[in-house]
Biopython code that builds the backbone (N, CA, C, O; Angstrom):
import numpy as np
from Bio.PDB.StructureBuilder import StructureBuilder

atoms = [
    (1, "UNK", "N", (118.260, 98.526, 27.156)),
    (1, "UNK", "CA", (119.372, 97.398, 26.492)),
    (1, "UNK", "C", (119.152, 96.052, 27.188)),
    (1, "UNK", "O", (118.816, 95.983, 28.370)),
    (2, "UNK", "N", (119.342, 95.058, 26.459)),
    (2, "UNK", "CA", (119.251, 93.760, 26.894)),
    (2, "UNK", "C", (120.380, 93.216, 27.727)),
    (2, "UNK", "O", (121.525, 93.522, 27.396)),
    (3, "UNK", "N", (120.199, 92.507, 28.687)),
    (3, "UNK", "CA", (121.517, 92.107, 29.302)),
    (3, "UNK", "C", (122.335, 91.429, 28.381)),
    (3, "UNK", "O", (121.893, 90.924, 27.349)),
    (4, "UNK", "N", (123.782, 91.396, 28.801)),
    (4, "UNK", "CA", (124.587, 90.947, 27.880)),
    (4, "UNK", "C", (125.553, 89.826, 28.972)),
    (4, "UNK", "O", (126.014, 90.132, 30.072)),
    (5, "UNK", "N", (125.644, 88.776, 28.425)),
    (5, "UNK", "CA", (126.588, 87.516, 28.802)),
    (5, "UNK", "C", (127.836, 87.815, 28.433)),
    (5, "UNK", "O", (128.067, 88.288, 27.321)),
    (6, "UNK", "N", (128.923, 87.536, 29.458)),
    (6, "UNK", "CA", (130.178, 88.032, 29.389)),
    (6, "UNK", "C", (131.163, 86.591, 29.878)),
    (6, "UNK", "O", (131.017, 86.086, 30.992)),
    (7, "UNK", "N", (132.070, 86.102, 28.945)),
    (7, "UNK", "CA", (132.904, 85.129, 29.478)),
    (7, "UNK", "C", (134.234, 85.800, 29.909)),
    (7, "UNK", "O", (134.913, 86.580, 29.241)),
    (8, "UNK", "N", (134.465, 85.346, 31.142)),
    (8, "UNK", "CA", (135.668, 85.954, 31.841)),
    (8, "UNK", "C", (136.594, 84.995, 32.074)),
    (8, "UNK", "O", (137.277, 85.115, 33.091)),
    (9, "UNK", "N", (136.793, 83.951, 31.266)),
    (9, "UNK", "CA", (137.772, 82.923, 31.438)),
    (9, "UNK", "C", (137.324, 81.835, 32.337)),
    (9, "UNK", "O", (136.576, 80.952, 31.917)),
    (10, "UNK", "N", (137.813, 81.869, 33.730)),
    (10, "UNK", "CA", (137.395, 80.944, 34.661)),
    (10, "UNK", "C", (135.824, 81.217, 35.244)),
    (10, "UNK", "O", (135.277, 80.427, 36.013)),
    (11, "UNK", "N", (135.332, 82.185, 34.863)),
    (11, "UNK", "CA", (133.899, 82.837, 35.205)),
    (11, "UNK", "C", (133.116, 83.082, 34.083)),
    (11, "UNK", "O", (133.602, 83.230, 32.962)),
    (12, "UNK", "N", (131.949, 83.132, 34.325)),
    (12, "UNK", "CA", (131.072, 83.551, 33.443)),
    (12, "UNK", "C", (129.987, 84.699, 34.133)),
    (12, "UNK", "O", (129.454, 84.591, 35.238)),
    (13, "UNK", "N", (129.833, 85.726, 33.241)),
    (13, "UNK", "CA", (128.871, 86.802, 34.000)),
    (13, "UNK", "C", (127.469, 86.812, 33.202)),
    (13, "UNK", "O", (127.494, 86.576, 31.994)),
    (14, "UNK", "N", (126.505, 87.024, 33.715)),
    (14, "UNK", "CA", (125.127, 86.848, 33.228)),
    (14, "UNK", "C", (124.119, 88.028, 34.226)),
    (14, "UNK", "O", (124.468, 88.528, 35.295)),
    (15, "UNK", "N", (123.119, 88.202, 33.666)),
    (15, "UNK", "CA", (122.178, 88.768, 34.390)),
    (15, "UNK", "C", (121.680, 88.156, 35.842)),
    (15, "UNK", "O", (121.764, 86.945, 36.048)),
    (16, "UNK", "N", (121.232, 88.933, 36.692)),
    (16, "UNK", "CA", (120.746, 88.296, 38.027)),
    (16, "UNK", "C", (119.391, 87.565, 37.608)),
    (16, "UNK", "O", (118.560, 88.043, 36.836)),
    (17, "UNK", "N", (119.301, 86.293, 38.262)),
    (17, "UNK", "CA", (118.095, 85.661, 37.977)),
    (17, "UNK", "C", (117.312, 85.137, 39.177)),
    (17, "UNK", "O", (118.018, 84.798, 40.127)),
    (18, "UNK", "N", (116.027, 85.007, 39.320)),
    (18, "UNK", "CA", (115.358, 84.401, 40.253)),
    (18, "UNK", "C", (114.058, 83.772, 39.401)),
    (18, "UNK", "O", (113.053, 84.438, 39.153)),
    (19, "UNK", "N", (114.231, 82.486, 39.026)),
    (19, "UNK", "CA", (113.261, 81.709, 38.262)),
    (19, "UNK", "C", (113.281, 80.381, 38.453)),
    (19, "UNK", "O", (114.080, 79.961, 39.291)),
    (20, "UNK", "N", (112.514, 79.521, 37.810)),
    (20, "UNK", "CA", (112.432, 78.209, 38.084)),
    (20, "UNK", "C", (113.866, 77.367, 37.794)),
    (20, "UNK", "O", (114.058, 76.256, 38.289)),
    (21, "UNK", "N", (114.506, 77.810, 37.226)),
    (21, "UNK", "CA", (115.878, 77.103, 36.807)),
    (21, "UNK", "C", (117.272, 77.780, 37.933)),
    (21, "UNK", "O", (118.127, 77.125, 38.529)),
    (22, "UNK", "N", (117.105, 79.000, 37.913)),
    (22, "UNK", "CA", (118.277, 79.879, 38.742)),
    (22, "UNK", "C", (117.551, 80.460, 39.542)),
    (22, "UNK", "O", (116.429, 80.874, 39.248)),
    (23, "UNK", "N", (118.128, 80.585, 40.758)),
    (23, "UNK", "CA", (117.944, 81.582, 41.903)),
    (23, "UNK", "C", (119.060, 82.081, 42.611)),
    (23, "UNK", "O", (119.762, 81.398, 43.358)),
    (24, "UNK", "N", (119.263, 83.663, 42.289)),
    (24, "UNK", "CA", (120.555, 84.168, 42.913)),
    (24, "UNK", "C", (120.284, 84.777, 44.407)),
    (24, "UNK", "O", (121.139, 85.216, 45.175)),
    (25, "UNK", "N", (118.854, 84.691, 44.623)),
    (25, "UNK", "CA", (118.468, 85.257, 45.911)),
    (25, "UNK", "C", (119.073, 84.938, 46.912)),
    (25, "UNK", "O", (119.256, 85.884, 47.678)),
    (26, "UNK", "N", (119.634, 83.581, 47.373)),
    (26, "UNK", "CA", (120.355, 83.104, 48.319)),
    (26, "UNK", "C", (121.853, 83.731, 48.321)),
    (26, "UNK", "O", (122.270, 84.204, 49.378)),
    (27, "UNK", "N", (122.625, 83.745, 47.226)),
    (27, "UNK", "CA", (124.026, 84.393, 46.786)),
    (27, "UNK", "C", (123.688, 85.994, 47.196)),
    (27, "UNK", "O", (124.432, 86.517, 48.025)),
    (28, "UNK", "N", (122.852, 86.585, 46.767)),
    (28, "UNK", "CA", (122.455, 87.825, 47.121)),
    (28, "UNK", "C", (122.250, 88.089, 48.460)),
    (28, "UNK", "O", (122.501, 89.232, 48.842)),
    (29, "UNK", "N", (121.807, 87.193, 49.332)),
    (29, "UNK", "CA", (121.625, 87.505, 50.763)),
    (29, "UNK", "C", (122.810, 87.516, 51.443)),
    (29, "UNK", "O", (122.988, 88.268, 52.401)),
    (30, "UNK", "N", (123.845, 86.563, 50.938)),
    (30, "UNK", "CA", (125.039, 86.501, 51.413)),
    (30, "UNK", "C", (125.961, 87.844, 51.099)),
    (30, "UNK", "O", (127.014, 88.102, 51.680)),
    (31, "UNK", "N", (125.393, 88.583, 50.139)),
    (31, "UNK", "CA", (126.179, 89.940, 49.858)),
    (31, "UNK", "C", (125.419, 90.812, 50.660)),
    (31, "UNK", "O", (125.741, 91.994, 50.542)),
    (32, "UNK", "N", (124.506, 90.565, 51.438)),
    (32, "UNK", "CA", (123.640, 91.690, 52.308)),
    (32, "UNK", "C", (122.509, 92.101, 51.711)),
    (32, "UNK", "O", (121.782, 92.902, 52.298)),
    (33, "UNK", "N", (122.184, 91.616, 50.450)),
    (33, "UNK", "CA", (120.848, 92.032, 49.841)),
    (33, "UNK", "C", (119.587, 91.404, 50.245)),
    (33, "UNK", "O", (119.439, 90.221, 49.936)),
    (34, "UNK", "N", (118.593, 92.046, 50.929)),
    (34, "UNK", "CA", (117.683, 91.432, 51.457)),
    (34, "UNK", "C", (116.130, 91.929, 50.687)),
    (34, "UNK", "O", (115.038, 91.551, 51.110)),
    (35, "UNK", "N", (116.271, 92.615, 49.787)),
    (35, "UNK", "CA", (115.065, 93.122, 49.099)),
    (35, "UNK", "C", (114.464, 91.940, 48.078)),
    (35, "UNK", "O", (115.090, 91.414, 47.158)),
    (36, "UNK", "N", (113.241, 91.693, 48.434)),
    (36, "UNK", "CA", (112.564, 90.622, 47.581)),
    (36, "UNK", "C", (112.447, 90.923, 46.242)),
    (36, "UNK", "O", (112.347, 90.020, 45.411)),
    (37, "UNK", "N", (112.448, 92.186, 45.911)),
    (37, "UNK", "CA", (112.234, 92.505, 44.327)),
    (37, "UNK", "C", (113.670, 92.881, 43.868)),
    (37, "UNK", "O", (113.685, 93.511, 42.811)),
    (38, "UNK", "N", (114.809, 92.649, 44.398)),
    (38, "UNK", "CA", (116.009, 93.279, 43.849)),
    (38, "UNK", "C", (116.370, 92.485, 42.356)),
    (38, "UNK", "O", (117.045, 93.104, 41.534)),
    (39, "UNK", "N", (115.998, 91.397, 42.111)),
    (39, "UNK", "CA", (116.347, 90.968, 40.687)),
    (39, "UNK", "C", (115.707, 91.737, 39.868)),
    (39, "UNK", "O", (116.325, 92.306, 38.969)),
    (40, "UNK", "N", (114.306, 91.902, 40.033)),
    (40, "UNK", "CA", (113.663, 92.678, 39.134)),
    (40, "UNK", "C", (113.810, 94.218, 39.211)),
    (40, "UNK", "O", (113.209, 94.942, 38.417)),
    (41, "UNK", "N", (114.595, 94.692, 40.153)),
    (41, "UNK", "CA", (114.986, 95.988, 40.206)),
    (41, "UNK", "C", (116.057, 96.050, 39.252)),
    (41, "UNK", "O", (116.031, 96.831, 38.300)),
    (42, "UNK", "N", (117.096, 95.167, 39.500)),
    (42, "UNK", "CA", (118.207, 95.205, 38.646)),
    (42, "UNK", "C", (117.860, 95.100, 36.843)),
    (42, "UNK", "O", (118.503, 95.706, 35.985)),
    (43, "UNK", "N", (116.930, 94.365, 36.641)),
    (43, "UNK", "CA", (116.459, 93.953, 35.400)),
    (43, "UNK", "C", (115.692, 95.250, 34.839)),
    (43, "UNK", "O", (115.773, 95.435, 33.624)),
    (44, "UNK", "N", (115.014, 96.090, 35.548)),
    (44, "UNK", "CA", (114.653, 97.445, 35.180)),
    (44, "UNK", "C", (115.756, 98.403, 34.799)),
    (44, "UNK", "O", (115.677, 99.170, 33.840)),
    (45, "UNK", "N", (116.941, 98.294, 35.736)),
    (45, "UNK", "CA", (117.991, 99.129, 35.379)),
    (45, "UNK", "C", (118.529, 98.840, 34.289)),
    (45, "UNK", "O", (118.726, 99.825, 33.577)),
    (46, "UNK", "N", (118.932, 97.615, 33.763)),
    (46, "UNK", "CA", (119.287, 97.132, 32.546)),
    (46, "UNK", "C", (118.409, 97.854, 31.427)),
    (46, "UNK", "O", (118.915, 98.485, 30.500)),
    (47, "UNK", "N", (116.844, 97.670, 31.641)),
    (47, "UNK", "CA", (116.209, 98.047, 30.424)),
    (47, "UNK", "C", (116.170, 99.543, 30.315)),
    (47, "UNK", "O", (115.906, 99.983, 29.196)),
    (48, "UNK", "N", (116.386, 100.393, 31.277)),
    (48, "UNK", "CA", (116.292, 101.804, 31.272)),
    (48, "UNK", "C", (117.859, 102.413, 30.909)),
    (48, "UNK", "O", (118.136, 103.598, 30.726)),
    (49, "UNK", "N", (118.734, 101.324, 30.866)),
    (49, "UNK", "CA", (120.381, 101.721, 30.681)),
    (49, "UNK", "C", (120.991, 102.750, 31.819)),
    (49, "UNK", "O", (121.922, 103.543, 31.679)),
    (50, "UNK", "N", (120.199, 102.505, 32.965)),
    (50, "UNK", "CA", (120.746, 103.423, 34.079)),
    (50, "UNK", "C", (122.067, 102.657, 34.880)),
    (50, "UNK", "O", (122.994, 103.258, 35.422)),
    (51, "UNK", "N", (121.898, 101.217, 34.806)),
    (51, "UNK", "CA", (122.835, 100.542, 35.320)),
    (51, "UNK", "C", (122.862, 99.302, 35.000)),
    (51, "UNK", "O", (121.779, 98.719, 35.057)),
    (52, "UNK", "N", (123.908, 98.624, 34.631)),
    (52, "UNK", "CA", (124.136, 97.198, 34.029)),
    (52, "UNK", "C", (124.743, 96.449, 35.196)),
    (52, "UNK", "O", (125.574, 96.950, 35.953)),
    (53, "UNK", "N", (124.259, 95.180, 35.294)),
    (53, "UNK", "CA", (124.897, 94.318, 36.393)),
    (53, "UNK", "C", (124.842, 92.955, 36.261)),
    (53, "UNK", "O", (123.898, 92.392, 35.707)),
    (54, "UNK", "N", (125.905, 92.311, 36.789)),
    (54, "UNK", "CA", (126.151, 90.843, 36.373)),
    (54, "UNK", "C", (126.242, 90.103, 37.607)),
    (54, "UNK", "O", (126.647, 90.732, 38.584)),
    (55, "UNK", "N", (125.905, 88.726, 37.768)),
    (55, "UNK", "CA", (126.151, 87.995, 38.464)),
    (55, "UNK", "C", (127.573, 87.446, 38.003)),
    (55, "UNK", "O", (127.771, 87.368, 36.790)),
    (56, "UNK", "N", (128.514, 87.086, 38.830)),
    (56, "UNK", "CA", (129.659, 86.430, 38.367)),
    (56, "UNK", "C", (129.736, 85.034, 38.958)),
    (56, "UNK", "O", (129.868, 84.878, 40.172)),
    (57, "UNK", "N", (129.653, 83.992, 38.084)),
    (57, "UNK", "CA", (129.266, 82.674, 38.308)),
    (57, "UNK", "C", (130.192, 81.760, 37.985)),
    (57, "UNK", "O", (130.790, 81.846, 36.912)),
    (58, "UNK", "N", (130.486, 80.550, 39.061)),
    (58, "UNK", "CA", (130.997, 79.588, 38.692)),
    (58, "UNK", "C", (130.525, 78.980, 37.369)),
    (58, "UNK", "O", (129.314, 78.815, 37.225)),
    (59, "UNK", "N", (131.373, 78.629, 36.381)),
    (59, "UNK", "CA", (130.560, 77.938, 35.106)),
    (59, "UNK", "C", (130.159, 76.611, 35.096)),
    (59, "UNK", "O", (129.449, 76.214, 34.172)),
    (60, "UNK", "N", (130.502, 75.881, 35.968)),
    (60, "UNK", "CA", (129.862, 74.466, 35.948)),
    (60, "UNK", "C", (128.514, 74.392, 36.730)),
    (60, "UNK", "O", (127.536, 73.719, 36.405)),
    (61, "UNK", "N", (128.636, 75.206, 37.824)),
    (61, "UNK", "CA", (127.206, 74.985, 38.508)),
    (61, "UNK", "C", (126.259, 76.428, 38.508)),
    (61, "UNK", "O", (125.146, 76.636, 38.991)),
    (62, "UNK", "N", (127.126, 77.257, 37.811)),
    (62, "UNK", "CA", (126.121, 78.629, 37.638)),
    (62, "UNK", "C", (125.984, 79.200, 39.101)),
    (62, "UNK", "O", (125.285, 80.200, 39.264)),
    (63, "UNK", "N", (126.645, 78.586, 40.215)),
    (63, "UNK", "CA", (126.344, 79.609, 41.338)),
    (63, "UNK", "C", (127.017, 80.740, 41.286)),
    (63, "UNK", "O", (128.204, 80.770, 40.963)),
    (64, "UNK", "N", (126.199, 81.984, 41.658)),
    (64, "UNK", "CA", (126.521, 83.216, 41.975)),
    (64, "UNK", "C", (127.600, 83.436, 43.122)),
    (64, "UNK", "O", (127.348, 83.106, 44.281)),
    (65, "UNK", "N", (128.859, 84.029, 42.739)),
    (65, "UNK", "CA", (129.808, 84.233, 43.622)),
    (65, "UNK", "C", (130.017, 85.812, 43.901)),
    (65, "UNK", "O", (130.499, 86.243, 44.949)),
    (66, "UNK", "N", (129.652, 86.493, 42.983)),
    (66, "UNK", "CA", (129.748, 87.910, 43.119)),
    (66, "UNK", "C", (128.814, 88.758, 42.306)),
    (66, "UNK", "O", (128.088, 88.210, 41.477)),
    (67, "UNK", "N", (128.778, 90.218, 42.507)),
    (67, "UNK", "CA", (127.958, 90.800, 41.740)),
    (67, "UNK", "C", (128.733, 91.934, 41.242)),
    (67, "UNK", "O", (129.352, 92.573, 42.092)),
    (68, "UNK", "N", (128.829, 92.377, 39.775)),
    (68, "UNK", "CA", (129.432, 93.616, 39.236)),
    (68, "UNK", "C", (128.596, 94.455, 38.821)),
    (68, "UNK", "O", (127.624, 93.985, 38.229)),
    (69, "UNK", "N", (128.666, 95.719, 38.957)),
    (69, "UNK", "CA", (127.948, 96.808, 38.260)),
    (69, "UNK", "C", (128.587, 97.814, 37.615)),
    (69, "UNK", "O", (129.604, 98.312, 38.099)),
    (70, "UNK", "N", (128.073, 98.220, 36.468)),
    (70, "UNK", "CA", (128.435, 99.429, 35.673)),
    (70, "UNK", "C", (127.539, 100.644, 35.497)),
    (70, "UNK", "O", (126.397, 100.568, 35.043)),
    (71, "UNK", "N", (128.096, 101.707, 35.862)),
    (71, "UNK", "CA", (127.196, 102.875, 35.614)),
    (71, "UNK", "C", (127.627, 103.324, 34.196)),
    (71, "UNK", "O", (128.736, 103.835, 34.037)),
    (72, "UNK", "N", (126.795, 103.146, 33.190)),
    (72, "UNK", "CA", (126.866, 103.509, 31.754)),
    (72, "UNK", "C", (127.493, 105.012, 31.495)),
    (72, "UNK", "O", (128.297, 105.310, 30.612)),
    (73, "UNK", "N", (126.955, 105.828, 32.427)),
    (73, "UNK", "CA", (127.145, 107.093, 32.146)),
    (73, "UNK", "C", (128.349, 107.875, 32.662)),
    (73, "UNK", "O", (128.743, 108.906, 32.117)),
    (74, "UNK", "N", (128.981, 107.267, 33.868)),
    (74, "UNK", "CA", (130.286, 107.428, 34.431)),
    (74, "UNK", "C", (131.232, 106.592, 34.061)),
    (74, "UNK", "O", (132.351, 107.052, 33.831)),
    (75, "UNK", "N", (130.970, 105.130, 33.922)),
    (75, "UNK", "CA", (131.860, 104.227, 33.608)),
    (75, "UNK", "C", (132.270, 103.562, 34.950)),
    (75, "UNK", "O", (133.051, 102.612, 34.906)),
    (76, "UNK", "N", (131.822, 103.976, 36.062)),
    (76, "UNK", "CA", (132.222, 103.477, 37.351)),
    (76, "UNK", "C", (131.774, 102.111, 37.461)),
    (76, "UNK", "O", (130.624, 101.837, 37.116)),
    (77, "UNK", "N", (132.543, 101.234, 37.899)),
    (77, "UNK", "CA", (132.345, 99.802, 38.234)),
    (77, "UNK", "C", (132.648, 99.471, 39.672)),
    (77, "UNK", "O", (133.722, 99.699, 40.228)),
    (78, "UNK", "N", (131.523, 98.875, 40.246)),
    (78, "UNK", "CA", (131.508, 98.488, 41.776)),
    (78, "UNK", "C", (131.416, 96.880, 41.656)),
    (78, "UNK", "O", (130.882, 96.280, 40.723)),
    (79, "UNK", "N", (131.982, 96.354, 42.676)),
    (79, "UNK", "CA", (131.895, 94.897, 42.922)),
    (79, "UNK", "C", (131.468, 94.538, 44.439)),
    (79, "UNK", "O", (131.691, 95.335, 45.351)),
    (80, "UNK", "N", (130.896, 93.398, 44.637)),
    (80, "UNK", "CA", (130.809, 93.044, 45.978)),
    (80, "UNK", "C", (130.629, 91.458, 45.825)),
    (80, "UNK", "O", (129.999, 91.010, 44.867)),
    (81, "UNK", "N", (131.140, 90.706, 46.695)),
    (81, "UNK", "CA", (131.542, 89.412, 46.617)),
    (81, "UNK", "C", (131.222, 88.427, 47.947)),
    (81, "UNK", "O", (131.536, 88.765, 49.088)),
    (82, "UNK", "N", (130.583, 87.222, 47.643)),
    (82, "UNK", "CA", (130.436, 86.542, 48.907)),
    (82, "UNK", "C", (132.057, 86.133, 49.325)),
    (82, "UNK", "O", (133.039, 86.139, 48.582)),
    (83, "UNK", "N", (131.991, 85.835, 50.543)),
    (83, "UNK", "CA", (133.105, 85.584, 51.270)),
    (83, "UNK", "C", (133.850, 84.555, 50.707)),
    (83, "UNK", "O", (133.366, 83.490, 50.322)),
    (84, "UNK", "N", (135.314, 84.940, 50.643)),
    (84, "UNK", "CA", (136.137, 83.959, 49.695)),
    (84, "UNK", "C", (136.196, 84.080, 48.399)),
    (84, "UNK", "O", (136.967, 83.341, 47.788)),
    (85, "UNK", "N", (135.501, 84.911, 47.785)),
    (85, "UNK", "CA", (135.242, 84.872, 46.290)),
    (85, "UNK", "C", (135.560, 86.357, 45.626)),
    (85, "UNK", "O", (134.984, 86.810, 44.638)),
    (86, "UNK", "N", (136.461, 86.926, 46.281)),
    (86, "UNK", "CA", (137.061, 88.272, 45.958)),
    (86, "UNK", "C", (137.696, 88.176, 44.462)),
    (86, "UNK", "O", (137.595, 89.033, 43.584)),
    (87, "UNK", "N", (138.328, 87.015, 44.387)),
    (87, "UNK", "CA", (138.987, 86.856, 42.977)),
    (87, "UNK", "C", (138.212, 86.935, 41.890)),
    (87, "UNK", "O", (138.606, 87.413, 40.826)),
    (88, "UNK", "N", (136.755, 86.349, 42.137)),
    (88, "UNK", "CA", (135.770, 86.205, 41.066)),
    (88, "UNK", "C", (135.203, 87.637, 40.692)),
    (88, "UNK", "O", (134.819, 87.998, 39.580)),
    (89, "UNK", "N", (135.233, 88.343, 41.818)),
    (89, "UNK", "CA", (134.776, 89.861, 41.694)),
    (89, "UNK", "C", (135.728, 90.574, 40.741)),
    (89, "UNK", "O", (135.334, 91.099, 39.699)),
    (90, "UNK", "N", (136.998, 90.569, 41.141)),
    (90, "UNK", "CA", (138.048, 91.307, 40.417)),
    (90, "UNK", "C", (138.013, 90.828, 39.008)),
    (90, "UNK", "O", (137.736, 91.679, 38.163)),
    (91, "UNK", "N", (138.262, 89.533, 38.581)),
    (91, "UNK", "CA", (137.973, 88.967, 37.164)),
    (91, "UNK", "C", (136.920, 89.489, 36.510)),
    (91, "UNK", "O", (136.966, 89.831, 35.329)),
    (92, "UNK", "N", (135.650, 89.601, 37.440)),
    (92, "UNK", "CA", (134.535, 89.865, 36.593)),
    (92, "UNK", "C", (134.469, 91.458, 36.365)),
    (92, "UNK", "O", (133.855, 91.931, 35.410)),
    (93, "UNK", "N", (135.159, 92.266, 37.329)),
    (93, "UNK", "CA", (135.221, 93.666, 37.017)),
    (93, "UNK", "C", (136.068, 93.966, 35.645)),
    (93, "UNK", "O", (135.678, 94.736, 34.767)),
    (94, "UNK", "N", (137.400, 93.159, 35.610)),
    (94, "UNK", "CA", (138.072, 93.464, 34.556)),
    (94, "UNK", "C", (137.404, 92.982, 33.194)),
    (94, "UNK", "O", (137.757, 93.446, 32.110)),
    (95, "UNK", "N", (136.512, 92.112, 33.317)),
    (95, "UNK", "CA", (135.906, 91.701, 32.106)),
    (95, "UNK", "C", (134.848, 93.013, 31.715)),
    (95, "UNK", "O", (134.863, 93.592, 30.629)),
    (96, "UNK", "N", (133.998, 93.312, 32.780)),
    (96, "UNK", "CA", (133.044, 94.493, 32.466)),
    (96, "UNK", "C", (133.618, 95.550, 32.222)),
    (96, "UNK", "O", (132.907, 96.385, 31.661)),
    (97, "UNK", "N", (134.992, 95.937, 32.500)),
    (97, "UNK", "CA", (135.723, 96.999, 31.940)),
    (97, "UNK", "C", (136.116, 97.029, 30.519)),
    (97, "UNK", "O", (136.165, 98.119, 29.949)),
    (98, "UNK", "N", (136.417, 95.871, 29.851)),
    (98, "UNK", "CA", (136.457, 95.558, 28.689)),
    (98, "UNK", "C", (135.220, 95.633, 27.801)),
    (98, "UNK", "O", (135.336, 96.076, 26.659)),
    (99, "UNK", "N", (134.180, 95.270, 28.213)),
    (99, "UNK", "CA", (132.899, 95.424, 27.769)),
    (99, "UNK", "C", (132.526, 96.900, 27.726)),
    (99, "UNK", "O", (132.020, 97.358, 26.701)),
    (100, "UNK", "N", (132.745, 97.642, 28.760)),
    (100, "UNK", "CA", (132.259, 98.986, 28.802)),
    (100, "UNK", "C", (133.125, 99.781, 27.679)),
    (100, "UNK", "O", (132.562, 100.552, 26.901)),
    (101, "UNK", "N", (134.499, 99.556, 27.639)),
    (101, "UNK", "CA", (135.233, 100.180, 26.525)),
    (101, "UNK", "C", (134.900, 99.977, 25.419)),
    (101, "UNK", "O", (134.981, 100.933, 24.647)),
    (102, "UNK", "N", (134.408, 98.700, 24.907)),
    (102, "UNK", "CA", (133.942, 98.374, 23.594)),
    (102, "UNK", "C", (132.597, 99.009, 23.318)),
    (102, "UNK", "O", (132.395, 99.604, 22.259)),
    (103, "UNK", "N", (131.687, 98.891, 24.248)),
    (103, "UNK", "CA", (130.351, 99.310, 23.950)),
    (103, "UNK", "C", (129.820, 100.561, 24.256)),
    (103, "UNK", "O", (128.819, 100.959, 23.662)),
    (104, "UNK", "N", (130.446, 101.316, 25.229)),
    (104, "UNK", "CA", (130.228, 102.802, 25.418)),
    (104, "UNK", "C", (131.222, 103.727, 25.365)),
    (104, "UNK", "O", (131.443, 104.610, 26.193)),
    (105, "UNK", "N", (132.015, 103.415, 24.023)),
    (105, "UNK", "CA", (132.864, 104.399, 23.748)),
    (105, "UNK", "C", (132.586, 105.826, 23.924)),
    (105, "UNK", "O", (131.451, 106.160, 23.584)),
    (106, "UNK", "N", (133.389, 106.789, 24.396)),
    (106, "UNK", "CA", (133.209, 108.164, 24.639)),
    (106, "UNK", "C", (133.985, 109.000, 23.602)),
    (106, "UNK", "O", (133.950, 110.229, 23.650)),
]
sb = StructureBuilder()
sb.init_structure("model")
sb.init_model(0)
sb.init_chain("A")
sb.init_seg("    ")
for serial, (resi, resn, name, xyz) in enumerate(atoms, 1):
    if name == "N":
        sb.init_residue(resn, " ", resi, " ")
    sb.init_atom(name, np.array(xyz, "f"), 0.0, 1.0, " ", f" {name:<3s}", serial, name[0])
structure = sb.get_structure()
């Protein structure tokens, strides 16, 4: 499955990135993620449909504030946020729940 962008009102959700335009690795480091290959790891999970993940971003800057994951098999959603951005994670989780209900109907 290709990563899907989601509009969550005050936030937008997109696949994690580490390229010449956007680098989520500093935000991931604030979440405690130190693996240098983590963005590629998440991309492989999307491709295999084993886990869907999103960076919850501030829409004007694209800054990553939180990460939301969805296990398509169980429907389980998990979040983690940078300090002070718990609201972005909660809003992202609600948007991912709506996505999951529409895409992964059981």
